[in-house]
N, C-alpha and C positions, 0 to 999 in steps of 0.2 A: 798357313801359319802353323797349324798343329803339327804338320809333318816336319817342319823345320825344328820345332820344339822337341819332338820325339827323336829326331836325328841328333840334335845337340845333346840330349840326355843320354842317348845310346853311346855317343862319342865319349862323354864324360865317364860313363861306366867302364867302357873298354880301356880308356886311359888309366883310370884308377886301378883296374885289375892288372893291367900290364905293369904299372909302377910297383904294385905290391909283389908281383911274381918275379919281375926282372930287375928289381932294385939292386944296386950294388951292395947295399947294406942288408945283411941277413935279418929277416924279421925276428928271428929268435933272439937277436941281440938288442932289440928295441924294448923300450919300456912299454907299459900298458897304454900310455898316451904319448904321441909325438906329433909336433907340428912339422909338416914336410913342405918344403918349398923347392921346386925344381924349375927348370927352364919352361916347362909346359903347364905346370899346375901348382896350386897352393892349397893344401888341405890338412885336416886333422885326421889322424889315424888312431883308432882305439882298438886294442886287442883284448879279448876276454882273459880273465885271470888264469884260466886253464889252458892258455895258448901253448901249442907245441908245433914246431916246424914239421913234424912227421904226420900231422893230421890236416885234413882240409876243413874249411869252415865256410858257412854262408856269409855273404857280404851284404851289408846294409849301406846304401848310399843316401846321404842326406844333402838336400839343397835348401839353403836358407834364403828367404826373400831379400835379406840385406847382405848376403855374402859372408856371414859370420858362422862358420862351422862349429865353433865352440858352444853355441847356444843349445846344441842337441845333447851335450854331455849329461846334464842333470836329469833330463826327461827320458832319454833313450838308452844311455849307456847301462843303467842297472838292468834293463830288460835284455839288451844285447849280451851283456855279461852272463846273465842267468841262462840264456838260451845258447850261449857259445857262438856268438856271431862277431865278425870283424865289422867295425863301423868306420866308414870313410865319409867325412863331411867336408864339402867344398867351401873354400874361402873365396873362390873366383866368381862363381855364378851368382848374379844378383838380378833383381827385377828391373833395375834402372839401366841395364846395359843391353844394347840391341843384340839379337841372336847372331847376326852376321859377324860380330866381333869375337865370337867364340870358336872360330875356325882354328885349326892347329897353329900354334904360335911358332914362329921361326926365329 
C-alpha cells in the first residue's frame, strides 16, 4: 500500500513539474497565484514575488486531505515567498478517493 502511495505522489510531482516547465503559457506572464485546470490535473500555483523566468526555484508540492489546495495559502505561502519557492497545491488528491483512480487520465 505504501509503495502505491509513494508512486502516486511521485507521479503527481512529475506531472506538476512537467506542467510548470512545458505549459503553453509562460510562467513569467502568470500572476503570483493562479488556479490551473488541465485535462490531467487541477491545482493552485503560487509564485514568489521575486519570480523571474531566468532563474530556477525549488518546488513545494502540497496535498490536502480534502483536495483543497487553497488552504495552504495562508499558512505556507508567506514562508515559500520568503524562501523563494514555487508552491503547487493539488485540488485533485483527496483521502476519500482510492489510489487506483489517480492513474494518468485520458
